[in-house]
N, CA, C and O atoms as a MOPAC input file, in Angstrom:
PM7 MOZYME 1SCF
protein

 N    -43.74800 1  -104.58600 1  -145.92900 1
 C    -43.74500 1  -103.27400 1  -145.39800 1
 C    -42.53500 1  -102.87600 1  -144.47000 1
 O    -41.90300 1  -101.82000 1  -144.50400 1
 N    -42.33200 1  -104.06800 1  -143.54700 1
 C    -41.58800 1  -103.70400 1  -142.51100 1
 C    -39.98500 1  -103.48600 1  -143.17800 1
 O    -39.10300 1  -102.72900 1  -142.77300 1
 N    -39.96600 1  -104.25300 1  -144.12200 1
 C    -38.54100 1  -104.23200 1  -144.95000 1
 C    -38.28500 1  -102.87600 1  -145.35100 1
 O    -37.17600 1  -102.36200 1  -145.20100 1
 N    -39.47300 1  -102.15100 1  -145.96000 1
 C    -39.47700 1  -100.56500 1  -146.44800 1
 C    -39.14500 1   -99.80700 1  -145.34500 1
 O    -38.16900 1   -99.06300 1  -145.44700 1
 N    -39.88500 1   -99.85400 1  -144.10400 1
 C    -39.69300 1   -98.85300 1  -142.97400 1
 C    -38.30700 1   -99.15100 1  -142.57300 1
 O    -37.70000 1   -98.11400 1  -142.30900 1
 N    -37.61600 1  -100.20200 1  -142.44300 1
 C    -36.59400 1  -100.40400 1  -141.89600 1
 C    -35.62800 1   -99.81400 1  -142.74300 1
 O    -34.87200 1   -98.98900 1  -142.22900 1
 N    -35.49500 1  -100.11300 1  -144.09200 1
 C    -34.90200 1   -99.31400 1  -144.91900 1
 C    -34.68300 1   -97.72100 1  -145.12900 1
 O    -33.65900 1   -97.14000 1  -145.48800 1
 N    -35.93100 1   -97.20200 1  -144.80200 1
 C    -36.38100 1   -95.79900 1  -144.84300 1
 C    -35.49000 1   -95.35100 1  -143.49200 1
 O    -34.81700 1   -94.33600 1  -143.66700 1
 N    -35.41300 1   -95.87400 1  -142.38200 1
 C    -34.89300 1   -95.85800 1  -140.90500 1
 C    -33.65800 1   -95.63200 1  -141.35000 1
 O    -33.18900 1   -94.52000 1  -141.10700 1
 N    -32.91000 1   -96.52000 1  -142.03000 1
 C    -31.40500 1   -96.71600 1  -142.40900 1
 C    -31.07300 1   -95.43700 1  -143.17600 1
 O    -30.02200 1   -94.86200 1  -142.89400 1
 N    -31.84700 1   -94.95800 1  -144.08900 1
 C    -31.55000 1   -94.08100 1  -145.06400 1
 C    -31.41500 1   -92.65200 1  -144.12800 1
 O    -30.50700 1   -91.83800 1  -144.30100 1
 N    -32.48900 1   -92.51000 1  -143.11000 1
 C    -32.15700 1   -91.33600 1  -142.38700 1
 C    -31.42900 1   -91.34400 1  -141.43800 1
 O    -31.15100 1   -90.29600 1  -140.85500 1
 N    -30.95900 1   -92.50800 1  -141.06800 1
 C    -29.43100 1   -92.47500 1  -140.24100 1
 C    -28.33800 1   -92.22300 1  -141.33000 1
 O    -27.38000 1   -91.50700 1  -141.03600 1
 N    -28.41000 1   -92.63500 1  -142.25100 1
 C    -27.14800 1   -91.91300 1  -143.16300 1
 C    -27.37600 1   -90.54900 1  -143.49700 1
 O    -26.36100 1   -89.86700 1  -143.63800 1
 N    -28.43800 1   -90.01900 1  -143.64900 1
 C    -28.75100 1   -88.67400 1  -143.77700 1
 C    -28.21800 1   -87.81800 1  -142.63000 1
 O    -27.67000 1   -86.73700 1  -142.84500 1
 N    -28.38700 1   -88.31300 1  -141.43000 1
 C    -27.89900 1   -87.91400 1  -140.26500 1
 C    -26.77600 1   -87.96500 1  -140.02400 1
 O    -26.36300 1   -87.08700 1  -139.26600 1
 N    -25.88900 1   -88.87600 1  -140.48400 1
 C    -24.39700 1   -89.08900 1  -140.19700 1
 C    -23.73600 1   -88.03900 1  -141.23700 1
 O    -22.63200 1   -87.58200 1  -140.94400 1
 N    -24.31900 1   -87.66500 1  -142.35400 1
 C    -24.14500 1   -86.43500 1  -143.24100 1
 C    -24.56200 1   -84.86700 1  -142.76800 1
 O    -24.25300 1   -83.81800 1  -143.33400 1
 N    -25.33900 1   -85.04800 1  -141.58100 1
 C    -25.96800 1   -83.71200 1  -141.25700 1
 C    -26.78900 1   -83.28200 1  -142.15400 1
 O    -26.73100 1   -82.05800 1  -142.26900 1
 N    -27.55600 1   -83.80700 1  -142.86100 1
 C    -28.65600 1   -83.40100 1  -143.56700 1
 C    -30.24500 1   -83.82000 1  -143.11200 1
 O    -30.64800 1   -84.96900 1  -142.93200 1
 N    -30.86200 1   -82.83000 1  -143.00600 1
 C    -32.18400 1   -83.09100 1  -142.58300 1
 C    -33.18800 1   -83.55100 1  -143.83400 1
 O    -32.70300 1   -83.83900 1  -144.92800 1
 N    -34.42300 1   -83.59100 1  -143.62300 1
 C    -35.28300 1   -84.03700 1  -144.52900 1
 C    -35.40600 1   -83.05700 1  -145.85100 1
 O    -35.31500 1   -83.34800 1  -147.04400 1
 N    -35.62700 1   -81.89500 1  -145.25900 1
 C    -35.63400 1   -80.80700 1  -146.65700 1
 C    -34.38300 1   -80.88400 1  -147.16500 1
 O    -34.37300 1   -81.03300 1  -148.38600 1
 N    -33.35800 1   -80.83600 1  -146.65500 1
 C    -32.02600 1   -80.66000 1  -147.35300 1
 C    -31.62600 1   -82.09100 1  -148.36900 1
 O    -31.01400 1   -82.02000 1  -149.43500 1
 N    -32.14100 1   -83.35800 1  -147.73300 1
 C    -32.20200 1   -84.17300 1  -148.37600 1
 C    -32.75000 1   -84.34200 1  -149.94700 1
 O    -32.23900 1   -84.83000 1  -150.95400 1
 N    -34.04900 1   -83.69800 1  -149.67000 1
 C    -35.19400 1   -83.51000 1  -150.75400 1
 C    -34.12000 1   -82.84700 1  -152.06600 1
 O    -33.88900 1   -83.36100 1  -153.16100 1
 N    -33.64600 1   -81.67300 1  -151.55500 1
 C    -33.08700 1   -80.55100 1  -152.57500 1
 C    -31.65600 1   -81.25700 1  -152.88000 1
 O    -31.33300 1   -81.20700 1  -154.06700 1
 N    -30.94100 1   -81.76600 1  -152.19400 1
 C    -29.74100 1   -82.79800 1  -152.49400 1
 C    -29.93400 1   -83.93800 1  -153.65300 1
 O    -29.26900 1   -84.12800 1  -154.67100 1
 N    -30.88100 1   -84.51300 1  -153.22900 1
 C    -31.64000 1   -85.68500 1  -154.09700 1
 C    -31.89300 1   -84.70700 1  -155.61000 1
 O    -31.09100 1   -85.01300 1  -156.49300 1
 N    -32.47900 1   -84.05600 1  -155.83100 1
 C    -32.96400 1   -83.06400 1  -156.96600 1
 C    -31.53400 1   -82.75300 1  -157.71500 1
 O    -31.31700 1   -83.18600 1  -158.84700 1
 N    -30.73800 1   -82.09600 1  -157.10900 1
 C    -29.43200 1   -81.63700 1  -157.62300 1
 C    -28.87300 1   -82.88100 1  -158.29000 1
 O    -28.50500 1   -82.84600 1  -159.46400 1
 N    -28.80100 1   -84.06700 1  -157.48900 1
 C    -28.00500 1   -84.97900 1  -157.94100 1
 C    -28.66800 1   -85.89300 1  -159.15000 1
 O    -28.05100 1   -86.43300 1  -160.06800 1
 N    -30.04200 1   -85.91900 1  -158.91100 1
 C    -30.61500 1   -86.39300 1  -160.25100 1
 C    -30.60300 1   -85.57400 1  -161.41400 1
 O    -30.63800 1   -86.06500 1  -162.54200 1
 N    -30.55000 1   -84.20600 1  -161.17200 1
 C    -30.22400 1   -83.53700 1  -162.60300 1
 C    -28.83200 1   -83.74800 1  -162.90900 1
 O    -28.65700 1   -83.88100 1  -164.12000 1
 N    -27.82100 1   -83.81900 1  -162.24000 1
 C    -26.43700 1   -84.21500 1  -162.34900 1
 C    -26.27200 1   -85.49600 1  -163.08000 1
 O    -25.47900 1   -85.53900 1  -164.02100 1
 N    -27.02700 1   -86.66100 1  -162.68900 1
 C    -26.79900 1   -87.69600 1  -163.22800 1
 C    -27.42000 1   -88.07000 1  -164.62800 1
 O    -27.06100 1   -88.97100 1  -165.38700 1
 N    -28.59800 1   -87.01800 1  -164.80800 1
 C    -29.06100 1   -87.00400 1  -166.02000 1
 C    -28.58600 1   -86.03000 1  -166.92800 1
 O    -29.17400 1   -85.75400 1  -167.97400 1
 N    -27.42600 1   -85.44900 1  -166.51000 1
 C    -26.74600 1   -84.60100 1  -167.41400 1
 C    -27.24600 1   -83.37200 1  -167.94700 1
 O    -26.93500 1   -82.84400 1  -169.01500 1
 N    -28.20500 1   -82.90400 1  -166.92000 1
 C    -28.79700 1   -81.60500 1  -167.14900 1
 C    -28.36600 1   -80.55300 1  -166.04800 1
 O    -28.19900 1   -80.78400 1  -164.85100 1
 N    -28.23600 1   -79.44700 1  -166.65400 1
 C    -27.93000 1   -78.32000 1  -165.60000 1
 C    -28.84800 1   -78.12000 1  -164.52700 1
 O    -30.02700 1   -78.46600 1  -164.61200 1
 N    -28.38800 1   -77.61100 1  -163.58800 1
 C    -29.12400 1   -77.11600 1  -162.67300 1
 C    -28.74700 1   -75.68100 1  -161.96400 1
 O    -27.58800 1   -75.33500 1  -161.74000 1
 N    -29.76900 1   -74.99900 1  -161.68700 1
 C    -29.35000 1   -73.79400 1  -161.48700 1
 C    -30.39900 1   -73.27400 1  -160.25600 1
 O    -31.57100 1   -73.58300 1  -160.04100 1
 N    -29.54600 1   -72.41700 1  -159.59100 1
 C    -30.06100 1   -72.12400 1  -157.94500 1
 C    -31.49300 1   -71.52300 1  -158.38400 1
 O    -32.26400 1   -71.42700 1  -157.43000 1
 N    -31.92000 1   -71.17400 1  -159.40600 1
 C    -33.13400 1   -70.24700 1  -159.50300 1
 C    -34.05000 1   -71.36500 1  -159.64400 1
 O    -35.18200 1   -71.07000 1  -159.25900 1
 N    -33.93000 1   -72.50300 1  -160.05300 1
 C    -34.92700 1   -73.86400 1  -160.09100 1
 C    -35.10500 1   -74.52100 1  -158.81600 1
 O    -36.16200 1   -75.03200 1  -158.44500 1
 N    -33.99600 1   -74.48300 1  -158.14300 1
 C    -34.07400 1   -75.00500 1  -157.02200 1
 C    -35.03800 1   -73.84000 1  -156.02400 1
 O    -35.83100 1   -74.38100 1  -155.25500 1
 N    -35.01100 1   -72.85600 1  -156.01800 1
 C    -35.73700 1   -71.82300 1  -155.35600 1
 C    -36.90200 1   -71.77400 1  -155.67300 1
 O    -37.70800 1   -71.36500 1  -154.83600 1
 N    -37.27600 1   -72.10800 1  -156.75900 1
 C    -38.56300 1   -72.05600 1  -157.49500 1
 C    -39.58800 1   -73.46200 1  -157.16300 1
 O    -40.72900 1   -73.68800 1  -157.56800 1
 N    -38.81700 1   -74.17200 1  -156.38900 1
 C    -39.19200 1   -75.55200 1  -156.08900 1
 C    -40.47100 1   -75.47000 1  -154.73200 1
 O    -40.27700 1   -75.93100 1  -153.60700 1
 N    -41.68600 1   -74.81600 1  -155.15700 1
 C    -42.50600 1   -74.36100 1  -154.06500 1
 C    -43.17000 1   -75.57800 1  -153.38900 1
 O    -43.88900 1   -75.27900 1  -152.43600 1
 N    -43.08000 1   -76.82700 1  -153.67200 1
 C    -43.38600 1   -78.00600 1  -152.91200 1
 C    -42.46500 1   -78.20000 1  -152.01700 1
 O    -42.72300 1   -79.21900 1  -151.37600 1
 N    -41.31700 1   -77.58800 1  -151.61200 1
 C    -40.19700 1   -78.14200 1  -150.71300 1
 C    -40.06300 1   -76.83700 1  -149.78500 1
 O    -39.14800 1   -76.80600 1  -148.96200 1
 N    -40.96400 1   -75.74700 1  -149.90200 1
 C    -40.71200 1   -74.51400 1  -148.99900 1
 C    -40.82000 1   -73.16000 1  -149.86500 1
 O    -40.91500 1   -72.96700 1  -151.07800 1
 N    -40.77200 1   -72.39100 1  -148.86800 1
 C    -40.74200 1   -70.93500 1  -149.55400 1
 C    -39.21700 1   -70.53900 1  -150.17900 1
 O    -38.19700 1   -71.09700 1  -149.77500 1
 N    -39.21600 1   -69.68500 1  -151.03300 1
 C    -38.11000 1   -69.11800 1  -151.63500 1
 C    -37.22500 1   -68.91700 1  -150.60700 1
 O    -36.26000 1   -69.68200 1  -150.59000 1
 N    -37.29800 1   -68.12800 1  -149.78800 1
 C    -36.36300 1   -67.73000 1  -148.44100 1
 C    -35.66400 1   -69.14800 1  -148.08400 1
 O    -34.50400 1   -69.49300 1  -148.30900 1
 N    -36.53000 1   -69.74100 1  -147.57100 1
 C    -36.11900 1   -71.10000 1  -146.97800 1
 C    -35.08500 1   -72.16700 1  -147.96100 1
 O    -34.07100 1   -72.78300 1  -147.63300 1
 N    -35.84900 1   -72.08600 1  -149.35800 1
 C    -34.98200 1   -72.86800 1  -150.22900 1
 C    -33.52200 1   -72.30100 1  -150.39100 1
 O    -32.51500 1   -73.00700 1  -150.44800 1
 N    -33.55000 1   -70.81200 1  -150.46300 1
 C    -32.43200 1   -70.11200 1  -150.59300 1
 C    -31.25000 1   -70.65800 1  -149.22000 1
 O    -30.05200 1   -70.93100 1  -149.28800 1
 N    -31.98100 1   -70.65700 1  -148.31800 1
 C    -31.27900 1   -70.88600 1  -146.88100 1
 C    -30.70200 1   -72.37600 1  -146.93200 1
 O    -29.64600 1   -72.66400 1  -146.37000 1
 N    -31.53300 1   -73.38200 1  -147.70500 1
 C    -31.16000 1   -74.50500 1  -147.71400 1
 C    -30.15100 1   -74.85600 1  -148.61700 1
 O    -29.60000 1   -75.94000 1  -148.42300 1
 N    -29.73200 1   -74.05200 1  -149.72500 1
 C    -28.56500 1   -74.21600 1  -150.87100 1
 C    -27.48900 1   -73.56300 1  -149.97600 1
 O    -26.35800 1   -73.93600 1  -150.28500 1
 N    -27.52600 1   -72.90400 1  -149.20100 1
 C    -26.38200 1   -72.01300 1  -148.47800 1
 C    -25.85800 1   -73.18800 1  -147.46300 1
 O    -24.69000 1   -73.56000 1  -147.34500 1
 N    -27.01900 1   -73.69100 1  -146.74900 1
 C    -26.35900 1   -74.65100 1  -145.75300 1
 C    -25.83500 1   -76.01300 1  -146.51900 1
 O    -24.86600 1   -76.67600 1  -146.15000 1
 N    -26.56200 1   -76.26300 1  -147.51400 1
 C    -25.65300 1   -77.63800 1  -148.38200 1
 C    -24.25500 1   -77.07500 1  -149.08500 1
 O    -23.46500 1   -77.91300 1  -149.52000 1
 N    -24.03000 1   -76.04000 1  -149.16700 1
 C    -22.97500 1   -75.49500 1  -149.50700 1
 C    -21.97500 1   -75.43000 1  -148.52800 1
 O    -20.82900 1   -75.76600 1  -148.82700 1
 N    -22.33400 1   -74.92700 1  -147.05200 1
 C    -21.69700 1   -75.04900 1  -145.84600 1
 C    -21.17500 1   -76.63100 1  -145.52000 1
 O    -20.08800 1   -76.92300 1  -145.02100 1
 N    -22.09900 1   -77.44800 1  -145.88300 1
 C    -21.66700 1   -78.67500 1  -145.53500 1
 C    -20.63400 1   -79.58600 1  -146.53100 1
 O    -20.33500 1   -80.77700 1  -146.45500 1
 N    -20.28900 1   -78.73000 1  -147.32000 1
 C    -19.54100 1   -79.21900 1  -148.86800 1
 C    -20.09600 1   -80.31600 1  -149.53500 1
 O    -19.42300 1   -81.22100 1  -150.03000 1
 N    -21.64300 1   -80.22700 1  -149.55800 1
 C    -22.49200 1   -81.39900 1  -150.33400 1
 C    -22.78100 1   -80.66100 1  -151.72800 1
 O    -23.04000 1   -81.41700 1  -152.66400 1
 N    -22.77200 1   -79.41900 1  -151.96200 1
 C    -23.00300 1   -78.94000 1  -153.33600 1
 C    -21.85100 1   -77.80000 1  -153.51200 1
 O    -21.14300 1   -77.41100 1  -152.58300 1
 N    -21.78200 1   -77.35000 1  -154.79500 1
 C    -21.01600 1   -76.37900 1  -155.20900 1
 C    -21.71900 1   -75.64500 1  -156.14400 1
 O    -22.30900 1   -76.18000 1  -157.08200 1
 N    -21.69000 1   -74.22700 1  -155.91100 1
 C    -22.45200 1   -73.15000 1  -156.47400 1
 C    -21.30000 1   -72.24700 1  -157.20800 1
 O    -20.46400 1   -71.57800 1  -156.60000 1
 N    -21.39800 1   -72.33800 1  -158.42100 1
 C    -20.57100 1   -71.43300 1  -159.31400 1
 C    -21.28900 1   -70.65000 1  -160.51200 1
 O    -22.39800 1   -70.89000 1  -160.99000 1
 N    -20.57000 1   -69.86100 1  -160.79900 1
 C    -21.46100 1   -68.64400 1  -161.61400 1
 C    -20.94900 1   -69.19000 1  -163.20700 1
 O    -19.81500 1   -69.33800 1  -163.66200 1
 N    -22.28200 1   -69.40800 1  -163.80800 1
 C    -22.19800 1   -70.07500 1  -165.22800 1
 C    -21.32500 1   -69.25900 1  -166.19400 1
 O    -21.33000 1   -68.02800 1  -166.21900 1
 N    -20.53000 1   -70.08800 1  -167.03300 1
 C    -19.35900 1   -69.61000 1  -167.77600 1
 C    -20.23800 1   -68.71700 1  -168.85900 1
 O    -19.84700 1   -67.59400 1  -169.17900 1
 N    -21.31100 1   -69.22400 1  -169.33900 1
 C    -22.14000 1   -68.43600 1  -170.46900 1
 C    -22.81500 1   -67.12100 1  -170.21100 1
 O    -22.74500 1   -66.15600 1  -170.97200 1
 N    -23.51100 1   -67.16100 1  -169.01400 1
 C    -24.30100 1   -65.81100 1  -168.32800 1
 C    -23.67500 1   -65.90100 1  -167.08700 1
 O    -23.48800 1   -66.92100 1  -166.42300 1
 N    -23.40200 1   -64.88600 1  -166.85800 1
 C    -22.81200 1   -64.38000 1  -165.45300 1
 C    -23.77500 1   -64.19800 1  -164.29100 1
 O    -23.41300 1   -64.19400 1  -163.11400 1
 N    -24.94600 1   -64.05800 1  -164.67800 1
 C    -26.20900 1   -64.04200 1  -164.08200 1
 C    -26.85200 1   -65.29100 1  -163.48000 1
 O    -27.68900 1   -65.16300 1  -162.58600 1
 N    -26.50000 1   -66.47300 1  -163.92500 1
 C    -26.93900 1   -67.77000 1  -163.64400 1
 C    -25.87200 1   -68.52800 1  -162.73300 1
 O    -24.68300 1   -68.49900 1  -163.04900 1
 N    -26.25800 1   -69.12400 1  -161.73600 1
 C    -25.12000 1   -69.68700 1  -160.84100 1
 C    -25.94500 1   -71.14400 1  -161.14000 1
 O    -27.14000 1   -71.43800 1  -161.14300 1
 N    -24.79900 1   -71.83900 1  -161.36900 1
 C    -24.96800 1   -73.49100 1  -161.59900 1
 C    -24.72700 1   -74.10300 1  -160.03800 1
 O    -24.09700 1   -73.57000 1  -159.12500 1
 N    -25.31800 1   -75.18100 1  -160.03900 1
 C    -25.23900 1   -75.78900 1  -158.78700 1
 C    -24.87400 1   -77.44200 1  -159.07700 1
 O    -25.66000 1   -78.11200 1  -159.74700 1
 N    -23.61700 1   -78.04500 1  -158.51700 1
 C    -23.17300 1   -79.19700 1  -158.77600 1
 C    -22.97100 1   -80.05000 1  -157.34000 1
 O    -22.52200 1   -79.46000 1  -156.35700 1
 N    -23.28900 1   -81.31000 1  -157.28700 1
 C    -23.05500 1   -82.06900 1  -156.49200 1
 C    -21.45500 1   -82.46700 1  -156.15200 1
 O    -20.72300 1   -82.94800 1  -157.01700 1
 N    -21.04100 1   -82.21900 1  -154.86600 1
 C    -19.47200 1   -82.70600 1  -154.64900 1
 C    -19.38900 1   -84.07500 1  -154.54900 1
 O    -20.43200 1   -84.71300 1  -154.40700 1
 N    -18.25700 1   -84.67000 1  -154.60200 1
 C    -17.70300 1   -85.93000 1  -154.51700 1
 C    -18.50900 1   -86.48000 1  -153.00500 1
 O    -18.92500 1   -87.63800 1  -152.94400 1
 N    -18.63200 1   -85.73600 1  -152.09600 1
 C    -19.04700 1   -86.06200 1  -150.66600 1
 C    -20.70500 1   -86.42300 1  -150.95200 1
 O    -21.19600 1   -87.49800 1  -150.60600 1
 N    -21.32900 1   -85.55300 1  -151.50700 1
 C    -22.93600 1   -85.59100 1  -151.75500 1
 C    -22.98300 1   -87.12800 1  -152.66500 1
 O    -23.80900 1   -87.97600 1  -152.32600 1
 N    -22.11000 1   -87.37000 1  -153.73600 1
 C    -22.10900 1   -88.55900 1  -154.55400 1
 C    -22.03700 1   -89.72300 1  -153.55900 1
 O    -22.81700 1   -90.66700 1  -153.68800 1
 N    -21.10400 1   -89.69300 1  -152.54000 1
 C    -20.80500 1   -90.73300 1  -151.60600 1
 C    -22.27400 1   -91.12200 1  -150.59900 1
 O    -22.72900 1   -92.18300 1  -150.17000 1
 N    -22.63000 1   -89.93500 1  -150.51500 1
 C    -23.77700 1   -90.04900 1  -149.84700 1
 C    -25.30800 1   -90.93000 1  -150.69500 1
 O    -26.25400 1   -91.62800 1  -150.33100 1
 N    -24.93000 1   -90.51800 1  -151.60300 1
 C    -26.30000 1   -91.10800 1  -152.72100 1
 C    -25.72700 1   -92.46800 1  -152.63600 1
 O    -26.53200 1   -93.30700 1  -152.23100 1
 N    -24.56000 1   -92.89500 1  -152.91100 1
 C    -24.16300 1   -94.09600 1  -153.30000 1
 C    -24.56600 1   -95.04600 1  -151.83500 1
 O    -25.10100 1   -96.14900 1  -151.95100 1
 N    -24.33800 1   -94.64200 1  -150.91500 1
 C    -24.55500 1   -95.31200 1  -149.77000 1
 C    -26.10600 1   -95.62600 1  -149.38000 1
 O    -26.51500 1   -96.56800 1  -148.70100 1
 N    -26.88500 1   -94.54800 1  -150.01200 1
 C    -28.23900 1   -94.85600 1  -149.78800 1
 C    -28.83500 1   -95.89700 1  -150.65000 1
 O    -29.63800 1   -96.77600 1  -150.33700 1
 N    -28.15000 1   -95.56700 1  -152.10000 1
 C    -28.50500 1   -96.82500 1  -153.15800 1
 C    -28.19600 1   -98.06300 1  -152.59800 1
 O    -28.88800 1   -99.01000 1  -152.97200 1
 N    -27.31700 1   -98.26700 1  -151.79000 1
 C    -26.64600 1   -99.54500 1  -151.36800 1
 C    -27.48000 1  -100.07800 1  -150.44800 1
 O    -27.51000 1  -101.30100 1  -150.31500 1
 N    -28.35000 1   -99.17900 1  -149.60900 1
 C    -29.33900 1   -99.58700 1  -148.70500 1
 C    -30.60400 1  -100.46800 1  -149.47800 1
 O    -30.86700 1  -101.66000 1  -149.31900 1
 N    -31.26600 1   -99.51500 1  -150.33100 1
 C    -32.43900 1   -99.85300 1  -151.23700 1
 C    -32.01600 1  -101.24200 1  -152.07300 1
 O    -32.81000 1  -102.16000 1  -152.27700 1
 N    -30.46700 1  -101.22800 1  -152.57000 1
 C    -30.66500 1  -102.60300 1  -153.39400 1
 C    -30.48800 1  -103.70400 1  -152.76700 1
 O    -30.44800 1  -104.76200 1  -153.39600 1
 N    -30.35600 1  -103.66700 1  -151.49700 1
 C    -30.24200 1  -105.05900 1  -150.79600 1
 C    -31.61900 1  -105.99200 1  -150.75500 1
 O    -31.59800 1  -107.10000 1  -150.21800 1

């Protein structure tokens, strides 16, 4: 149990170094999971994640993640009403750093 807590503490430290709080980490991990599963991720999906916060809060989180250069939001090529969300290379580096902690 102590090993898990130690690794969890290191993960928080990595998130802190990327200026990512727990809610942002939750959303960023969701976006990365969709991306790595080769599934599209849209802003609407994120805003409807009720377990992570209100729609306004989740919208603000996506804006914060974009400002931190951790996600890229772009207009869908097929339907311009839809906004696609992708992790940036910086977000992938963060994820790799987290994976390295839990693989030890």
